[in-house]
C-alpha positions in Angstrom: -8.1 3.9 29.3 -11.5 5.5 28.6 -11.7 7.3 25.2 -15.5 7.7 24.7 -15.2 11.4 23.9 -14.7 12.0 20.1 -12.4 14.9 20.8 -10.2 12.6 22.9 -10.2 10.1 20.1 -9.0 12.7 17.7 -6.2 13.8 20.1 -5.1 10.1 20.6 -5.1 9.6 16.8 -3.0 12.7 16.3 -0.6 11.8 19.1 0.0 8.3 17.7 0.7 9.7 14.2 3.0 12.3 15.6 4.9 9.7 17.6 5.6 7.6 14.6 6.6 10.6 12.6 9.1 11.8 15.2 10.5 8.4 15.9 11.1 7.1 12.4 10.8 9.7 9.7 12.0 13.0 11.0 15.5 11.9 12.1 16.1 10.4 8.7 14.9 13.4 6.9 17.2 15.8 8.8 20.1 13.4 8.4 19.5 13.4 4.6 19.1 17.2 4.2 22.7 17.8 3.0 22.2 15.2 0.3 19.3 17.1 -1.2 16.7 14.4 -0.4 13.0 15.1 0.0 13.0 17.6 -2.9 12.8 17.7 -6.7 16.6 17.8 -6.7 16.6 14.2 -5.3 15.2 12.6 -8.5 17.4 9.7 -9.5 19.2 9.5 -6.2 17.5 6.3 -5.0 17.4 2.8 -6.5 14.8 0.0 -6.6 12.0 2.1 -8.0 10.0 -1.1 -8.5 9.3 -0.9 -4.7 7.0 2.1 -5.6 4.8 0.1 -8.1 1.2 0.0 -6.8 -0.1 -3.4 -5.7 -3.7 -4.4 -6.3 -6.0 -3.0 -9.0 -8.3 -1.4 -6.5 -5.5 0.7 -5.0 -4.1 1.6 -8.4 -7.5 2.8 -9.6 -7.8 5.0 -6.5 -4.5 6.7 -7.4 -2.5 4.9 -4.7 -4.4 6.8 -1.9 -4.6 3.6 0.0 -2.6 3.6 3.2 -5.8 4.4 5.3 -8.0 2.1 3.2 -6.0 -1.2 2.8 -8.2 -3.9 4.3 -7.2 -7.1 2.5 -4.0 -9.1 1.9 -2.4 -6.3 -0.2 -2.1 -4.3 3.0 1.2 -6.1 3.3 2.4 -3.5 0.8 0.3 -0.5 1.6 0.1 -0.5 5.4 0.6 -3.7 7.4 -1.6 -2.2 10.2 -4.6 -2.7 7.9 -4.3 -6.5 7.9 -6.4 -6.8 11.1 -9.4 -6.0 9.0 -9.4 -9.3 7.1 -12.0 -12.0 8.1 -10.3 -15.4 8.6 -8.0 -15.3 5.6 -7.4 -13.2 2.5 -5.4 -13.7 -0.7 -4.6 -11.3 -3.6 -3.3 -12.2 -7.1 -2.4 -9.4 -9.4 -1.1 -9.2 -13.0 0.0 -5.7 -14.3 0.9 -4.8 -17.8 3.1 -1.8 -17.4 4.9 0.4 -19.9 6.3 -1.1 -23.1 7.2 -4.8 -22.4 7.4 -4.4 -18.6 5.1 -6.4 -16.5 4.9 -7.5 -12.9 3.0 -10.0 -10.7 2.1 -9.8 -7.1 0.7 -12.5 -4.7 -0.2 -11.9 -1.0 -1.7 -14.1 1.6 -3.0 -13.2 5.1 -4.1 -15.5 7.9 -5.8 -14.6 11.1 -4.0 -15.9 14.1 -6.5 -14.7 16.7 -9.3 -12.1 16.8 -6.7 -9.3 17.2 -3.7 -10.5 15.2 -2.8 -11.4 11.6 0.2 -12.9 9.9 0.8 -12.4 6.1 3.3 -12.8 3.3 3.7 -11.6 -0.2 5.9 -12.0 -3.3 6.5 -9.3 -6.0 8.2 -10.3 -9.3 9.0 -7.9 -12.2 9.8 -8.7 -15.8 11.5 -5.9 -17.6 11.9 -7.8 -20.9 15.1 -8.3 -22.9 17.5 -5.4 -23.5 20.5 -5.4 -25.9 23.8 -4.7 -24.1 26.4 -2.6 -25.9 29.8 -1.2 -25.0 31.1 2.4 -25.2 31.6 2.0 -28.9 28.1 0.7 -29.4 29.3 -2.9 -30.1 26.6 -5.5 -29.5 27.5 -7.6 -26.4 24.4 -9.7 -26.4 21.1 -9.4 -24.5 20.3 -9.3 -20.8 17.0 -9.5 -18.9 16.6 -7.5 -15.7 14.5 -9.1 -12.9 13.4 -8.0 -9.5 12.0 -9.9 -6.6 10.6 -8.8 -3.2 9.7 -11.3 -0.5 7.8 -9.8 2.5 6.6 -11.2 5.8 4.2 -9.0 7.8 2.5 -9.1 11.2 -0.4 -6.9 12.4 -2.0 -6.5 15.8 -4.8 -4.5 17.2 -3.8 -2.4 20.2 -6.4 -3.2 22.9 -5.1 -0.5 25.3 -6.2 2.2 22.8 -9.4 0.6 21.6 -12.9 1.1 22.9 -16.5 1.3 21.5 -15.7 4.5 19.6 -12.2 3.8 18.2 -9.9 0.9 17.4 -6.2 1.1 16.8 -3.9 -1.3 15.0 -0.2 -1.5 14.3 1.8 -3.5 11.7 5.3 -4.3 10.8 6.9 -6.0 7.8 10.3 -7.3 6.8 11.4 -7.5 3.2 14.1 -9.4 1.3 14.9 -7.5 -1.9 16.8 -9.1 -4.8 17.4 -7.3 -8.1 19.4 -8.1 -11.2 20.3 -5.8 -14.1 23.5 -7.3 -15.4 25.0 -7.8 -12.0 22.8 -8.8 -9.0 22.3 -7.0 -5.7 20.2 -7.8 -2.6 19.3 -6.2 0.7 16.8 -6.2 3.6 14.2 -3.5 4.5 11.2 -3.0 6.6 7.9 -1.1 6.8 6.0 0.1 9.8 2.4 1.3 9.9 -0.4 2.4 12.3 -4.1 2.9 11.7 -7.0 4.3 13.7 -10.6 3.4 13.0 -13.0 6.1 14.3 -16.6 5.1 14.6 -18.2 8.5 14.7 -21.4 9.6 12.9 -19.2 10.0 9.8 -16.7 7.2 10.2 -13.1 7.8 9.2 -9.6 6.2 9.3 -6.2 7.8 9.9 -2.9 6.1 9.0 0.9 6.7 9.2 3.3 4.5 7.4 7.1 4.5 6.9 8.2 2.3 4.1 11.5 0.9 2.7 13.6 1.4 5.8 16.9 -0.4 5.2 20.1 -0.6 3.4 20.8 0.2 -0.2 21.5 -2.0 -3.3 25.0 -2.3 -4.6 25.3 -3.6 -8.2 28.9 -2.8 -8.6 31.0 -0.6 -6.2 28.6 2.1 -5.0 25.5 1.4 -2.9 22.4 3.5 -3.6 19.7 4.0 -1.0 16.1 2.6 -1.2 13.1 4.9 -1.9 12.3 5.5 1.8 8.9 7.3 2.2 6.7 8.6 4.9 2.9 8.6 4.2 0.1 10.3 6.2 -3.2 8.9 5.1 -6.9 9.5 5.8 -10.1 8.0 4.5 -13.7 8.8 5.2 -17.1 7.3 4.5 -19.5 10.3 4.2 -22.2 7.9 3.0 -22.6 4.2 3.3 -21.5 3.4 -0.2 -19.0 6.2 -0.7 -15.3 6.2 0.2 -12.9 9.2 -0.1 -9.2 8.9 0.6 -6.0 10.8 0.5 -2.3 10.2 1.1 0.3 12.9 1.7 3.6 11.3 0.6 7.1 12.5 1.6 9.4 10.4 -0.7 13.2 10.5 -0.2 13.7 10.8 -4.0 11.3 13.7 -4.7 9.3 16.5 -3.3 6.1 15.8 -1.3 3.1 14.5 -3.2 -0.6 14.3 -2.7 -2.7 11.4 -3.8 -6.5 11.4 -4.0 -8.9 8.5 -4.4 -12.6 7.8 -4.4 -14.9 4.7 -4.6 -18.6 4.5 -5.2 -20.3 1.1 -4.6 -23.7 -0.4 -4.9 -24.8 -3.6 -3.2 -27.7 -5.5 -5.0 -27.7 -8.0 -2.2 -25.7 -8.8 1.0 -23.0 -10.9 -0.9 -22.6 -8.7 -4.0 -20.9 -5.3 -4.5 -20.2 -3.4 -7.6 -17.7 -0.5 -7.6 -16.4 2.3 -9.7 -13.2 4.1 -8.7 -11.0 7.1 -9.7 -7.8 8.7 -8.4 -5.4 11.6 -8.9 -1.7 11.7 -8.5 -0.8 15.4 -8.3 2.9 14.9 -8.8 2.4 13.0 -12.0 0.0 15.7 -13.1 2.6 18.4 -12.6 5.1 16.3 -14.5 2.7 16.0 -17.5 2.2 12.2 -17.0 -1.6 12.3 -16.8 -1.9 11.5 -13.1 -5.5 10.3 -13.5 -6.6 6.7 -12.9 -9.9 4.8 -13.0 -11.2 1.3 -12.5 -14.1 -1.0 -11.7 -14.6 -3.9 -9.4 -17.1 -6.6 -8.6 -17.4 -8.7 -5.4 -19.4 -11.9 -5.4 -19.5 -13.9 -2.2 -15.8 -14.7 -1.4 -14.3 -13.3 -4.7 -13.5 -9.8 -5.9 -12.3 -9.0 -9.4 -10.8 -5.6 -9.9 -9.5 -3.7 -12.9 -7.5 -0.5 -13.1 -6.6 1.7 -16.1 -3.8 4.2 -15.5 -2.7 6.3 -18.5 0.8 7.8 -18.3 0.7 10.5 -21.0 3.2 10.0 -23.9 4.7 7.0 -22.1 1.6 4.9 -22.8 -1.1 3.3 -20.7 -1.0 0.6 -18.0 -3.5 -2.0 -17.0 -3.9 -4.0 -13.8 -6.2 -6.9 -13.0 -6.3 -8.5 -9.6 -8.4 -11.3 -7.9 -9.0 -11.1 -4.2 -10.3 -14.0 -2.1 -11.7 -13.3 1.3 -13.1 -16.0 3.6 -15.7 -15.6 5.0 -17.4 -12.8 3.1 -15.7 -9.5 4.1 -18.1 -6.7 4.7 -16.6 -3.1 4.9 -15.4 -2.4 8.4 -17.8 0.5 9.0 -20.8 -1.5 7.8 -20.4 -4.4 10.3 -22.9 -4.9 13.1 -20.3 -4.6 15.8 -18.5 -1.2 15.8 -15.0 -2.8 15.8 -12.3 -4.1 13.6 -12.0 -7.2 15.8 -13.2 -10.4 14.1 -15.4 -12.6 16.3 -16.9 -15.2 13.9 -19.3 -17.6 15.4 -18.9 -21.2 14.2 -15.6 -20.6 12.5 -12.5 -22.0 14.2 -9.3 -19.9 14.2 -7.2 -23.0 14.7 
């Protein structure tokens, strides 16, 4: 298939996005209309909100507008289609100090199988702290410690049939095992699906569609509550070599649509060093009076990147995230590579 015309590339990108939207999200949205989902009236109707916690300090600093950006191991969470951008291997380690005594940790690892396919896995663990349990008469029944765990396996592949010198396309899928404990325990399985297009025009840009948390609900007692299913339409653009702008339009099952905005400015003192400042906006949180603003910094030296995000949440307090990313070999931004492609062809480095 020949897609050398930029207008054709745009139509292909839109068609792929629309196909995913119609196949996976729209039927579920219509089926859930009677229950009041996808509106502000749906707040509190889904469970496992820990599945919405942002992974990676870079993404958190950019306000979560990351589904069309994710290009390292944390793409397991944001958009598994983005995994094909890694070099040979990528790993992310994150520690987040959330509100009050709540914290969570995230580890992800991605391994290239061939020049057009990547396999990855991740683990999320939350620590809510210790809570005093009381009965209806406020009698002390002791303490309990809620815990959540999510184990994810993801696979990403570039779609050669839709790729040429002007555009690359990739798709990714992931499977999750979710285990949660409040006082009683519950577990379930879920999956994510994502697609991303990489458009090598004069002003390069990416488009993405993801559907997350498709699966059964969690049942702690007798009633099962649904997972926070969400559809995301994402875009990112590089108007200048060291500037990145991104946005996500989110359609969450448990709330009305939301818009996320992110930006990153970088400087490169040399070929193996990058210094970045980032900022983001979450318009839903802003309208709810929970700040909605985020910021952060990052530094890359050879194989390692250290990132920090500061996310204030109004009267609730402030949150901090630190993550360490390891990419081997050195990962240059996809639109700054010599070859106009996401495919990795590394001379002298075996993929076996």
